[in-house]
MARZADREN-916930 format. One record per atom (N, C-alpha, C, O): x, y, z; residue in three letters. Coordinates in steps of 0.2 Angstrom, whole numbers, plus 5000, padded with zeros to 4 digits. Example, Ala and Ser with C-alpha at 12.3 -4.5 7.8 and 13.67 -1.06 7.14 Angstrom:
<rs>
506649725039ala 506249785039ala 506649845039ala 507149835042ala 506449895035ser 506849955036ser 506450005039ser 506750065040ser 
</rs>
This chain:
<rs>
444149924452met 444649864452met 445049874459met 445249824462met 445249934460ala 445649944466ala 445249934473ala 445549904477ala 444649944472ala 444249934478ala 444149854479ala 444149834485ala 444049824474ala 444049754474ala 444649724477ala 444649674481ala 445249744474ala 445849714477ala 445949734484ala 446249694488ala 445749794486ala 445749804493ala 445349764498ala 445549754503ala 444749744495gly 444349704499gly 444549624499gly 444449594504gly 444949604494val 445149534494val 445849524498val 445949474501val 446249574498leu 446949564501leu 446849554508leu 447249514511leu 446449594512pro 446449584519pro 446149514521pro 446449484526pro 445749484517arg 445449414518arg 446049364517arg 446049324521arg 446449374512ser 446949334510ser 447449334516ser 447749284518ser 447649394518glu 448149404524glu 447849374530glu 448249344534glu 447249384531his 446849354537his 446949274537his 447049244542his 446749254531arg 446849174531arg 447549154532arg 447649094534arg 448049194529ser 448749164530ser 448949174537ser 449249124540ser 448749224541arg 448949224548arg 448549174552arg 448849144556arg 447949154550ala 447549104554ala 447949034552ala 447948994557ala 448149024546ala 448448964545ala 449148954548ala 449248904551ala 449549014549val 450149014553val 450048994560val 450348954563val 449549024563leu 449349014570leu 449148944571leu 449248914576leu 448648924567gly 448448854567gly 448948804567gly 448948754571gly 449348804562trp 449948754561trp 450448764566trp 450848714568trp 450548824569ala 451048834574ala 450748804581ala 451248774584ala 450148794582ser 449848764588ser 450048684587ser 450248654592ser 450048664581val 450248594579val 450948584581val 451148534584val 451348624578ala 452048614579ala 452248624587ala 452648584589ala 451948674590ile 452148684597ile 451948624601ile 452348604606ile 451348604600tyr 451048544604tyr 451548484603tyr 451648444607tyr 451648474596ser 452048414595ser 452748414598ser 452948364601ser 453048474598thr 453748484602thr 453648464609thr 454048434612thr 453148494612leu 453048494620leu 452848414621leu 453048394627leu 452448384617ala 452248314619ala 452848274618ala 452948224623ala 453248284613ala 453848234612ala 454348244618ala 454648204621ala 454348314620ala 454848324626ala 454548294632ala 454948274636ala 453948304633ser 453648274639ser 453748194640ser 453948174645ser 453548164634ile 453648094634ile 454448074635ile 454548024639ile 454848114632ala 455548094633ala 455848104640ala 456148064643ala 455548164643leu 455748174650leu 455448124655leu 455848094659leu 454848104654glu 454548054658glu 454947984657glu 455047944662glu 455147964651thr 455447904650thr 456147904653thr 456347854656thr 456447964653ala 457147974655ala 457147974663ala 457647944666ala 456748004666his 456748014673his 456247964677his 456447954683his 455747944674val 455347894677val 455447824675val 455247774678val 455647814669gly 455847754666gly 455247724662gly 455347664660gly 454747754661arg 454147724658arg 453747784655arg 453747844657arg 453447764649ser 452947814647ser 452347764644ser 452447734639ser 451847764647ser 451347704645ser 451047714639ser 451047774636ser 450747664636phe 450447664630phe 449847714630phe 449647744625phe 449447714635ile 448847764636ile 449047834635ile 448747874632ile 449647854638glu 449947924638glu 450147944631glu 449947994628glu 450447894627ile 450647904621ile 450047914616ile 449947954612ile 449547864617trp 448947864613trp 448547934614trp 448347964609trp 448547954621leu 448148024622leu 448548074619leu 448248124616leu 449148074619ser 449548134615ser 449448134608ser 449348184605ser 449348074605leu 449248074598leu 448448094596leu 448348134591leu 448048084601ala 447348104600ala 447248174601ala 446948204596ala 447648204605val 447648284606val 447948314600val 447748364597val 448448284597leu 448748304591leu 448248304585leu 448248354581leu 447848254585ala 447348254580ala 446848314580ala 446648344575ala 446648334586tyr 446248394587tyr 446648454584tyr 446248494580tyr 447248464585ala 447648524583ala 447648514575ala 447548574572ala 447748464572val 447848454565val 447148474562val 447148514557val 446648444564ile 445948454561ile 445748534562ile 445548564558ile 445948564568gly 445848634569gly 446248674564gly 445948724562gly 446848654563ala 447248694559ala 447048694551ala 447048744548ala 446748634549leu 446448634543leu 445848674542leu 445748704537leu 445448674547ile 444848714547ile 445048794546ile 444748824542ile 445448814551val 445548884551val 446048914545val 446048974544val 446348864542ser 446748884536ser 446248904531ser 446448944526ser 445748874531asn 445248884525asn 444648934527asn 444448974523asn 444448934534gln 443948984536gln 444249014543gln 444048984548gln 444649064542pro 444949094548pro 444449114554pro 444749114560pro 443849124553arg 443449154558arg 442949094561arg 442549104565arg 443149034559his 442648984561his 442848954568his 443448934570his 442348964573leu 442448954580leu 442648874581leu 443048864586leu 442348834578ile 442548764579ile 443348744578ile 443648714582ile 443548774572gly 444248764571gly 444748794577gly 445248764579gly 444548854579trp 444948884584trp 444848844591trp 445348844595trp 444248814592met 444148774598met 444648714598met 444948694603met 444648684592leu 445048624591leu 445848644592leu 446248604595leu 446048704589cys 446748724590cys 446848734597cys 447448724600cys 446348774601gly 446548794608gly 446448734613gly 446748734618gly 446148674611ala 446148624615ala 446848594617ala 446848564623ala 447348604613val 447948574614val 448348614620val 448848594622val 448148684621gly 448448724625gly 448148734632gly 448348774636gly 447648694634leu 447348694640leu 447748664646leu 448048614645leu 447848704651trp 448248684657trp 447948654662trp 448248624667trp 447248644662thr 446848614667thr 446348564664thr 446148584658thr 446148514667gln 445648474664gln 444948494663gln 444548474659gln 444748544667ile 444148574667ile 443948614661ile 443448594657ile 444448654658pro 444248684652pro 444248634646pro 443948644641pro 444648584647ala 444648524642ala 444048494642ala 443748474636ala 443748484647ile 443048454648ile 442548504645ile 442048484641ile 442648564646ala 442248614643ala 442248614635ala 441648614632ala 442848604632val 442848604625val 442548544622val 442148544618val 442748484625leu 442548414623leu 441848404624leu 441448374620leu 441648414631gly 441048394633gly 440448444632gly 439848424632gly 440648504631leu 440048554631leu 440048594624leu 439648584620leu 440548634623phe 440548684618phe 440648654611phe 440248674606phe 441048594610leu 441048564604leu 440448534602leu 440148544596leu 440048494606pro 439448464604pro 438948514603pro 438448514599pro 438948574607leu 438448624607leu 438448664601leu 437948684598leu 439048674598leu 439148724592leu 439348684586leu 439248714580leu 439448624586phe 439648584580phe 439048584575phe 438448564578phe 439048594568pro 439648604565pro 439748674563pro 440348694560pro 439248714564asp 439348784561asp 439548844566asp 439648894564asp 439748824572gly 439948864577gly 439448914580gly 439548954583gly 438748894579his 438248924582his 437748884586his 437748824585his 437348904591leu 436848864594leu 436348844590leu 436148874585leu 435948794591pro 435448764587pro 434948814586pro 434648824581pro 434748854591ser 434248914591ser 434348964597ser 434748944601ser 434049014596arg 434149064602arg 433849044608arg 434149064614arg 433448994608arg 433148974615arg 433648934619arg 433548924625arg 434148914616trp 434648874620trp 435148924623trp 435548904627trp 435148994622arg 435649034624arg 435649044632arg 436249034635arg 435049054635pro 435149054643pro 435448994646pro 435848994650pro 435248934643ala 435548874646ala 436248864645ala 436648844649ala 436448894639ala 437148884637ala 437548934641ala 438148914643ala 437348994643val 437649034647val 437749004654val 438249014657val 437148974657gly 437248944663gly 437748884663gly 438048874668gly 437748844658ala 438248794658ala 438948814657ala 439348794661ala 439048874654ala 439748904653ala 439948924660ala 440548924662ala 439448954664ala 439548984671ala 439748924676ala 440248934680ala 439448864675ile 439648804679ile 440348784677ile 440748774682ile 440548784671val 441148764669val 441748814671val 442248794674val 441548874671gly 442048934674gly 442148924681gly 442648934683gly 441548904685leu 441648894692leu 442048834693leu 442548844698leu 441948784690ala 442348724691ala 443148734689ala 443548714693ala 443248774684ala 443948794682ala 444248834688ala 444848814689ala 443948884690val 444248924696val 444348884702val 444848884705val 443848834704ala 443948794709ala 444548744708ala 444948734713ala 444648724702ala 445248674701ala 445848714702ala 446348684703ala 445948774700met 446548814701met 446748824708met 447348824709met 446348824712val 446548834719val 446348784724val 446548784730val 446148724721ala 446048664726ala 446648634728ala 447148624723ala 446748604734pro 447348574736pro 447248504732pro 446848464734pro 447748484728ala 447748424724ala 448448404723ala 448948434723ala 448448334721thr 449148304719thr 449048264713thr 448448254710thr 449548244710tyr 449548194704tyr 449648124706tyr 449948084702tyr 449348104712ala 449448034714ala 449147984710ala 449447934709ala 448548004707ser 448247954702ser 448647944696ser 448547894693ser 449147994694ala 449547984688ala 450247954690ala 450647944686ala 450347944697gly 450947914699gly 451447954701gly 452047944702gly 451248024703tyr 451648074706tyr 451348104712tyr 451148164712tyr 451348064717pro 451048094723pro 451448154726pro 451148194730pro 452048164725ser 452448214728ser 452348284724ser 452548334727ser 452048284718ile 451848344715ile 451148374717ile 450648334717ile 451148434720arg 450548464723arg 450448524719arg 450848554716arg 449748544719asn 449548614716asn 449948674720asn 449748674726asn 450348714718pro 450648764722pro 450248814724pro 450348854728pro 449648824721phe 449148874723phe 448548844727phe 448048884728phe 448648784729gly 448148744733gly 448048774740gly 448548794743gly 447448784742leu 447248814748leu 447148754753leu 446548734754leu 447648734756glu 447648674760glu 447148684766glu 446848634768glu 447048744769ala 446648754775ala 445848734773ala 445448724777ala 445648734766tyr 444948724765tyr 444948664761tyr 444448654756tyr 445348614762ala 445248544759ala 444648514759ala 444348494755ala 444248514765asp 443648484766asp 443048524762asp 442648494759asp 443148584762val 442648624758val 442748614750val 442248604747val 443348604748phe 443448584741phe 443248514739phe 443048504734phe 443348474744gly 443048404743gly 442348404742gly 442148364738gly 441948434746ala 441248434746ala 441048474739ala 440548444735ala 441348524737ala 441248564731ala 441348524725ala 441048524720ala 441948484726asp 442048434720asp 441548394718asp 441348374712asp 441248364723ala 440648314722ala 440148344719ala 439748314714ala 439948404721val 439348444718val 439548464711val 439148454706val 440148484710leu 440348514703leu 440348454698leu 440248464692leu 440548394700glu 440548334696glu 439848314693glu 439748304687glu 439348324698leu 438648314696leu 438448364691leu 438148354686leu 438648424692leu 438448484688leu 438748474681leu 438448494676leu 439448454681leu 439748454674leu 439448394670leu 439348394664leu 439248344674leu 438948284670leu 438248314667leu 438048294662leu 437848354671ala 437248384669ala 437448424662ala 437048424658ala 437948464663val 438148504657val 438248464651val 438048484645val 438648404652val 438748364646val 438148334643val 438048334637val 437648314648val 436948294645val 436648344641val 436248334636val 436648404644phe 436348464641phe 436648474634phe 436248484629phe 437248474633ser 437548484626ser 437348424622ser 437248434616ser 437348364624gly 437148314620gly 436348324618gly 436248304612gly 435948344622ala 435248364620ala 435248414615ala 434848404610ala 435648464615ala 435748514610ala 435948484603ala 435648494598ala 436448434603leu 436648404597leu 436048354594leu 435948354588leu 435648324599leu 435148284596leu 434548324593leu 434248304588leu 434448384596ala 433948434593ala 434148454586ala 433748464582ala 434848464585arg 435048494579arg 435048434574arg 434848444568arg 435148374576leu 435148314572leu 434448294570leu 434348274564leu 433948304574arg 433248294573arg 433048334567arg 432548314563arg 433248404566thr 433048444561thr 433448444555thr 433248484550thr 434048414555ala 434448414550ala 434248364544ala 433948314546ala 434548374538asp 434348324533asp 434948334528asp 435448374528asp 434948284524gly 435548284518gly 436248274521gly 436348234526gly 436648314518val 437348314520val 437448334528val 437848304531val 437148384530arg 437148404537arg 437048344542arg 437348344547arg 436548314540arg 436348254545arg 436848204545arg 437048174550arg 437248184539glu 437748144539glu 438348164543glu 438648124547glu 438448234543gln 439048264547gln 438848254554gln 439348234558gln 438248264556leu 438048264563leu 438048194566leu 438148184572leu 437848144561lys 437748074563lys 438448054566lys 438448024571lys 438948064562trp 439648034565trp 439848074571trp 440148044576trp 439748134571phe 439948174577phe 439448154583phe 439748144589phe 438848134582ala 438448114588ala 438648044591ala 438648034597ala 438948004586tyr 439147934589tyr 439747954594tyr 439847924599tyr 440247994592ala 440848014596ala 440648044602ala 440848034608ala 440148094602ala 439848124608ala 439548084613ala 439648084619ala 439248024610ala 438947974614ala 439447944618ala 439347924624ala 440047924615leu 440547894618leu 440847934624leu 441047914629leu 440948004623ile 441148044628ile 440648044634ile 440948044640ile 440048044633leu 439548044638leu 439647984642leu 439647984648leu 439647924638ile 439747854642ile 440447854646ile 440447824651ile 440947884643ser 441547884647ser 441547924654ser 441847904659ser 441147984654phe 440948014660phe 440647974665phe 440747964671phe 440147934662leu 439747884667leu 440147834669leu 440147814675leu 440647804665val 441047754667val 441547774673val 441647744678val 441747844672ser 442247874677ser 441947874683ser 442247864689ser 441247894684asp 440947904690asp 440747844693asp 440847834699asp 440547794689leu 440347724692leu 441047684694leu 440947644699leu 441647704691ala 442247674693ala 442347684701ala 442747654704ala 442147744703lys 442247764710lys 441847714715lys 442047714721lys 441347684713val 440947644717val 440947574715val 440847524719val 441247554709ile 441347494706ile 442047484704ile 442247494698ile 442447454709pro 443147454707pro 443347414701pro 443847434698pro 442947364699ala 443147324693ala 443147374687ala 443447354682ala 442747424687leu 442747474681leu 443347514680leu 443547544675leu 443847514686ser 444347564685ser 444847534680ser 445247574677ser 444947474679thr 445347444674thr 445247464666thr 445647464662thr 444547474665val 444347494658val 444247574658val 444147604652val 444247604664asn 444047674664asn 444547724659asn 444247754655asn 445147714660asp 445647754656asp 445647734649asp 445647784645asp 445747674647pro 445747654640pro 445047684636pro 445147704631pro 444547674640phe 443847694636phe 443847764636phe 443647794631phe 444047804641ala 444047874641ala 444547904635ala 444347954631ala 445147874634val 445547894629val 445247874622val 445347914617val 444947824622phe 444647804615phe 444047854613phe 443947864608phe 443647874618ala 443147914617ala 443447984615ala 443148014610ala 443948004618val 444248074616val 444548064609val 444548114606val 444848014607thr 445048004600thr 444548004595thr 444648024590thr 443947974597ala 443347974593ala 443148034590ala 442948044584ala 443148094594leu 442948154592leu 443348184586leu 442948204581leu 443948194586pro 444348214580pro 444248164574pro 444248194568pro 444148104575val 444048054570val 443348074566val 443348064560val 442848084571ala 442248094568ala 442248164564ala 441948164559ala 442548214566val 442648274563val 442948264556val 442848294551val 443548224556gly 443948214550gly 443448174545gly 443548184539gly 443048124547ile 442648094543ile 442148144539ile 442048134533ile 441848184543ala 441448234541ala 441748274536ala 441448294531ala 442348294537ile 442748334532ile 442848294525ile 442748324520ile 443148234526leu 443348194520leu 442748174516leu 442748164510leu 442248154520arg 441748114516arg 441048154515arg 440648134511arg 440948204519his 440348244519his 440448314518his 439948354520his 440948344515arg 441048414513arg 441048464518arg 440848524517arg 441148444524leu 441148494530leu 441648544529leu 442248534528leu 441348614529tyr 441848664528tyr 442148674521tyr 442548714520tyr 441948634517asp 442148634510asp 442948634510asp 443248654505asp 443248594514ile 443948594514ile 444148514512ile 444748504512ile 443648474510asp 443848414508asp 444248414502asp 444648374500asp 444148464498leu 444548474491leu 445248494493leu 445648474489leu 445348534498ile 446048544500ile 446448484502ile 446948474500ile 446148444506ile 446448384509ile 446548334503ile 447048304502ile 446048334498asn 446048294492asn 446648314488asn 447048264486asn 446748374487lys 447348394483lys 447948384487lys 448448364484lys 448048394493thr 448648374497thr 448848304496thr 449448294495thr 448348254497ile 448448184496ile 448748174489ile 449248134488ile 448448204484val 448648194477val 449348214476val 449748174473val 449548274479tyr 450148304477tyr 450748264481tyr 451348264479tyr 450548244487ile 451048204491ile 451148134487ile 451748114487ile 450648104485leu 450748044481leu 451148054475leu 451548014472leu 450948114471leu 451248134465leu 452048144466leu 452448124462leu 452148174472thr 452948194473thr 453248124474thr 453848114472thr 452948074478ala 453248014479ala 453347974473ala 453947944471ala 452847974468val 452947934462val 453447964457val 453847924455val 453448034457leu 453848064452leu 454648054455leu 455048054451leu 454648054461gly 455348044464gly 455647984462gly 456147974461gly 455147934463gly 455347864461gly 455547854453gly 456047824451gly 455047884449val 455247884442val 455847924440val 456247894436val 456047974444tyr 456648014442tyr 457247974444tyr 457747964440tyr 457247944450thr 457747904452thr 457947844447thr 458447834445thr 457347804446gly 457447754441gly 457647774434gly 458047734431gly 457347824432ala 457547844425ala 458247874424ala 458647854420ala 458547904429val 459247934429val 459647874429val 460147864426val 459547824434ala 459947764434ala 459947724427ala 460447694425ala 459347714424phe 459247684418phe 459647714412phe 460047684409phe 459547784412phe 459947814406phe 460647814407phe 461047814403phe 460847824414gln 461647824415gln 461947754413gln 462447754410gln 461547704415arg 461847634413arg 461847624406arg 462247594403arg 461347654402leu 461247654395leu 461847684392leu 462147664387leu 462047744394phe 462547784392phe 463247754393phe 463747744389phe 463347724399val 463947684401val 464047624396val 464547614394val 463447594395ala 463547534391ala 463647554384ala 464047514380ala 463447614382thr 463547634375thr 464147664373thr 464547654369thr 464347714378thr 464947754377thr 465547744381thr 466047764380thr 465347704387gly 465847684392gly 465947744397gly 466447734401gly 465547794397gln 465547844402gln 464847874403gln 464447874399gln 464747904409ser 464147934411ser 464047994408ser 464548024405ser 463448024407ser 463348084404ser 462748124407ser 462348094410ser 462848194407asp 462248234410asp 461648234405asp 461148254407asp 461748204400ile 461148204395ile 460648154398ile 460048154397ile 460848114403ala 460448064406ala 459848104410ala 459348084411ala 460148164414ile 459648204418ile 459148234413ile 458548244415ile 459448264407val 458948294402val 458448244400val 457848264399val 458648184398ala 458148134396ala 457648114401ala 457048104400ala 457948114408thr 457448104413thr 456948154414thr 456348144415thr 457148214414leu 456648274414leu 456148274408leu 455548284410leu 456348254403phe 455848244397phe 455348194399phe 454748194397phe 455648134402val 455148084404val 454648104409val 454048094408val 454848144414leu 454448174419leu 453948214416leu 453348214418leu 454148264411ala 453648304408ala 453148264404ala 452548294404ala 453348214402thr 452848174398thr 452348134402thr 451748134400thr 452548104408val 452148064412val 451748104417val 451348074421val 451948174418phe 451648204424phe 450948204424phe 450648184429phe 450648234418thr 449948234418thr 449548174418thr 449048164422thr 449748124415pro 449348054416pro 449448024423pro 448948004425pro 450048034426ile 450048004433ile 449648054437ile 449248024442ile 449648114437lys 449248164441lys 448448144440lys 448148134445lys 448248134434asn 447548124433asn 447348054436asn 446848044439asn 447848004435thr 447647934438thr 447647934445thr 447147914448thr 448147974449leu 448047974456leu 447448014458leu 447147994463leu 447248074455gln 446648104456gln 446048064456gln 445648074461gln 445948024451glu 445447984450glu 445347934456glu 444847914459glu 445947904458asn 445947854463asn 445847884470asn 445447854474asn 446147944471val 445947974478val 445247994478val 444947994483val 444948024473asp 444248044473asp 443847984474asp 443347984478asp 444047924471arg 443547864472arg 443647834479arg 443147814482arg 444247844483arg 444247824489arg 444147864495arg 443847854500arg 444247934494val 444047984499val 443348004499val 443048004504val 443048004493arg 442348014492arg 442047974487arg 441947994481arg 441947904489pro 441747854484pro 441047874481pro 440947844475pro 440647914484lys 440047934481lys 439848004483lys 439948024489lys 439448034479arg 439248104480arg 438548094484arg 438048064481arg 438448134489asp 437848134493asp 437448194491asp 437648254493asp 436948194487his 436648254484his 436048264489his 435648314487his 435948234494gly 435348244499gly 435448324501gly 435848334505gly 434948364499gly 434948434502gly 435348474497gly 435348534499gly 435748454492arg 436148494488arg 435948484481arg 435848424478arg 435948544477ser 435748534470ser 436448554466ser 436948564469ser 436348544460ala 436948564456ala 437148634456ala 437748654456ala 436648674457ile 436848754459ile 437248754465ile 437748794465ile 437048724470asp 437448724476asp 438148704475asp 438648744478asp 438248654471asp 438948634470asp 439348684466asp 439948694467asp 438948714461leu 439348764457leu 439548824461leu 440048854460leu 439048844465val 439248904470val 439848884474val 440248934475val 439848824477ser 440448804481ser 441048804477ser 441548834479ser 441048784471leu 441648774467leu 441848844465leu 442448864465leu 441348894464ala 441548964462ala 441848994467ala 442349034466ala 441648984474glu 441949014479glu 442648994480glu 443149034482glu 442748924480leu 443448894480leu 443948924475leu 444448934476leu 443648934469his 444048964463his 444249034464his 444749054463his 443749074467ala 443849144469ala 444349154474ala 444749194474ala 444449104479arg 444849104484arg 445549074482arg 446049084486arg 445649054476gly 446249024474gly 446348954476gly 446948924475gly 445848924479val 445948854481val 445948804475val 446348764474val 445548824470leu 445548784463leu 445848824458leu 445748884457leu 446248794454thr 446548834448thr 446048834443thr 445448804443thr 446148874437asp 445648884432asp 445548814429asp 444948794427asp 446048774428glu 445948704425glu 445548664429glu 445048624426glu 445648664435glu 445348614440glu 444548644441glu 444148594441glu 444448704441phe 443748734441phe 443348714435phe 442848694436phe 443648714429ala 443348704423ala 443148624423ala 442648604421ala 443648584425ala 443548514425ala 442948494430ala 442548454428ala 443048524436lys 442548504441lys 441848534439lys 441348494440lys 441848584436lys 441148614434lys 440848574428lys 440248554428lys 441248544424lys 440948494419lys 440748434422lys 440248404420lys 441048414427arg 440848354430arg 440148364434arg 439748314434arg 440148414437val 439448434440val 438848434435val 438348414436val 439048474430leu 438548474424leu 438448414420leu 437948414416leu 438848364421gly 438848304417gly 438948314410gly 438748274405gly 439448364408ile 439648374401ile 440148334399ile 440448334394ile 
</rs>
């Protein structure tokens, strides 16, 4: 018994620490993004819709990442999504969005060992591009701030960096194509639920690839410059949306149950708050009309009402959320045994209570 407890406690503590770090990244990014928008509005007089949209899109990465690491602390995809919000140059951001995420989604591993040498080479190209971006002489003129320059830029080698930038752009595009090929290879061999998960992600990854192509073509076709930024932000937004759909609709990482419960209890809190307010007001008026004065018995009566309606309201909300979040079960590639094993794991980790585990087990078995 002691040995079992010793084995469970570290996992629980690890999961708690991971959850704290994951949600801390959400809180820190939200604070910094809000401060950035406020400062830009105060000193520049504007904050464009595209910038606000991009800030919300990046926040979505952090939220999805925090949900994943809260349930699976060692999952690489979750930490990648959390880390995407803290990148200080665009090259590592490209690495996460354009290379590593499509390459490793959804289980955090390469499709097979034969992809390893190419993956190492692609990572080396991204690393080289990141180092070059750190010391290249550059300004933020394209963002409307020509006076802001890279303080570490080597101005004497501006021509060299200009030529290197052109080469690196082509190599980075090749890296994105490579990661897309890995995703297609994984999709081709997947079936059942995994295929549905990958299908949504593949759509979003295709948009990312197209956004890179549009960005390059905009340099030679000026007419494309007007749609370049909106389309790029739309593509960046599509990735967390695709991951979110995979979580909510196709059991990715088995945290759809956690999200399901969160939605139910948020709605339950709102409904019970409304019932409490209405019931207190009703009983107080009843006592005033009957006795001519208010009474604390109104609160007691209201609590009795809440205790009576709690379970029916919760069950009704649960059924409606189940129907909308997961309107149908996809059994492709999953048997009842698979579902029971997943439920047992969630029950052992404390995600499901004894009552919820028993109810869901009966549902799987059709009892």
